[in-house]
C-alpha positions in Angstrom: 0.0 0.1 0.2 0.9 3.4 -0.8 1.7 6.3 1.9 -0.1 9.4 1.7 2.9 11.0 0.9 4.1 9.2 -1.4 0.4 9.0 -3.5 0.6 12.9 -3.2 4.1 12.2 -4.8 3.2 10.2 -7.6 -0.1 13.0 -8.4 3.4 15.0 -9.5 4.9 13.0 -10.7 2.2 12.4 -13.7 1.7 16.2 -14.4 5.5 16.3 -14.8 5.2 13.6 -16.8 2.2 14.6 -18.9 4.0 17.6 -18.9 6.4 16.7 -20.8 4.9 14.3 -23.0 2.1 17.0 -23.7 4.2 20.1 -24.1 8.4 19.3 -24.9 6.7 16.9 -27.0 9.1 14.1 -25.3 9.0 10.0 -25.0 7.5 8.6 -22.5 9.9 5.3 -21.4 7.7 4.1 -18.1 7.4 4.2 -13.7 10.8 2.2 -13.3 9.9 1.4 -10.3 11.6 -1.7 -10.7 14.5 -1.0 -13.1 18.0 -0.6 -12.7 18.3 3.1 -11.9 21.3 3.7 -13.9 21.4 7.4 -15.2 22.9 7.1 -18.6 20.3 4.2 -20.5 22.8 3.2 -23.3 20.5 0.7 -24.7 18.4 3.4 -25.5 21.1 6.7 -26.0 23.3 4.7 -28.7 20.8 3.6 -31.4 19.3 7.0 -31.1 23.1 9.1 -31.6 23.1 6.2 -34.7 19.8 8.2 -36.5 21.9 11.4 -35.5 24.2 9.6 -38.2 27.5 8.9 -35.7 30.4 6.2 -35.7 29.7 3.8 -33.5 33.9 4.4 -32.4 32.1 7.9 -32.0 29.8 6.8 -29.4 31.3 4.5 -27.8 34.1 7.2 -26.6 31.3 9.5 -25.7 28.8 7.2 -23.6 31.8 6.4 -21.1 33.1 10.6 -21.5 29.7 11.1 -21.1 29.3 7.8 -17.6 32.1 9.6 -16.4 30.7 12.7 -16.7 27.2 11.6 -14.9 29.8 9.1 -11.8 31.4 13.3 -10.9 28.8 14.2 -10.7 26.5 11.9 -9.3 29.1 10.5 -7.2 32.3 12.7 -6.6 30.4 15.9 -6.2 28.0 15.3 -3.2 31.5 13.8 -0.7 33.2 17.4 -2.7 30.2 19.2 -1.4 30.5 16.9 1.5 33.9 17.9 2.4 34.0 21.7 2.4 30.3 22.1 4.6 32.4 18.8 6.9 35.1 21.8 6.9 32.5 25.0 7.0 31.5 23.8 9.4 34.8 22.9 12.3 36.0 26.0 10.8 32.6 28.0 12.6 33.1 25.8 15.2 36.7 26.9 16.4 36.1 30.5 15.8 33.2 29.7 18.7 35.4 28.4 20.4 37.6 31.5 20.2 35.1 34.2 21.2 33.5 31.6 24.2 37.7 31.3 25.9 37.6 35.0 25.3 34.8 35.9 26.9 36.0 33.2 29.7 39.2 35.2 30.6 37.0 38.1 31.0 35.2 36.8 33.2 36.8 36.3 36.3 35.7 33.5 38.4 33.9 35.0 41.8 32.8 38.3 39.1 29.1 38.8 38.5 29.0 38.1 35.1 27.8 41.5 33.0 
């Protein structure tokens, strides 16, 4: 059984599919719930490129390069962004620690906090 959130998401996805099919003249390949989750499907892309008169050699090179780009965007870029986020977080934490330490030095033990 699909949850209420899942049902709403499916309705939205169906609206997007309709937009692409009707207004943008795109082919709908079906609901790929149980399909291989690859971002590039060579079995679909290769015939398209062949119909555009690209050579098999060039198609092979392009598919490999495209696969590398997708790997970069989907796998490596988020890891780099995560690392940058962690570095920024620790930098801010260290700055906050220094501020708190300097404030603590200004307030001597036994004196009321101002």
